[in-house]
C-alpha positions as CSV (number, residue, x, y, z in Angstrom):
1,M,153.3,101.2,76.9
2,S,156.5,100.6,79.4
3,S,156.4,103.1,81.4
4,G,155.8,102.1,85.0
5,W,152.8,104.0,86.7
6,Y,152.4,104.0,90.3
7,Y,150.1,106.3,92.6
8,M,149.3,106.5,96.3
9,C,146.2,105.2,97.9
10,T,144.9,105.4,101.5
11,G,144.9,102.6,103.6
12,W,144.4,101.7,107.4
13,L,144.4,104.5,109.8
14,R,144.4,107.0,106.6
15,K,147.8,106.6,105.6
16,G,149.1,106.6,102.6
17,R,150.4,103.5,100.5
18,R,151.9,103.1,97.1
19,V,151.1,101.1,94.7
20,G,152.8,99.6,91.4
21,P,154.3,99.8,89.3
22,I,151.3,99.1,86.8
23,S,151.0,99.2,83.7
24,E,149.4,102.2,81.6
25,A,146.7,99.7,80.4
26,D,146.1,99.0,84.5
27,L,146.3,102.6,85.2
28,L,143.2,102.9,82.5
29,L,141.5,99.9,84.3
30,R,141.7,101.4,87.6
31,I,140.7,104.7,86.3
32,D,137.6,103.1,84.4
33,Q,136.6,101.5,87.6
34,G,137.3,104.5,90.1
35,K,139.6,103.4,91.9
36,I,142.4,106.7,90.9
37,V,140.3,109.6,90.4
38,P,141.3,113.5,89.4
39,E,142.8,114.2,93.3
40,T,144.8,110.5,92.7
41,L,148.8,111.1,93.4
42,L,150.8,109.4,90.3
43,Q,154.3,108.9,89.5
44,S,156.3,107.9,86.4
45,M,159.1,108.3,84.2
46,K,156.6,110.4,82.2
47,T,156.1,112.9,85.2
48,K,159.8,113.0,85.8
49,G,160.2,110.7,89.3
50,K,157.3,113.9,90.5
51,W,154.1,113.1,92.4
52,V,151.6,114.5,90.4
53,P,147.7,115.0,90.6
54,M,145.7,112.7,88.4
55,S,143.8,116.0,87.1
56,S,147.3,117.0,85.5
57,I,147.2,114.5,83.4
58,G,145.8,115.3,80.0
59,P,145.4,111.7,78.9
60,A,144.2,110.6,82.0
61,M,141.3,113.7,82.4
62,N,140.1,112.5,78.6
63,R,139.6,109.0,80.0
64,W,138.2,109.9,83.3
65,K,135.5,112.7,81.4
66,K,134.9,109.3,79.1
67,S,133.8,106.7,81.9
68,H,132.6,109.3,84.0
69,P,130.8,111.6,82.4
70,G,128.1,112.9,84.9
71,S,130.9,113.4,87.9
72,E,131.7,116.7,88.7
73,E,135.4,116.6,87.5
74,S,134.5,116.1,83.9
75,A,132.8,119.8,83.7
């Protein structure tokens, strides 16, 4: 689990801010906490350095569906 993940979050005045690197364990924890949602942009070596929505990453979406079973995105 050495892949460093980055994610975009909104800060003051709706400016996007890159957060990271965080470990995969931290990424999963933030998904469980709802800090990272399916629309959140993620980047790592696993995404070939491109920003992609979390919804396009299978394992992340599986985790989201398990930890947020009543959400719209779990359909």
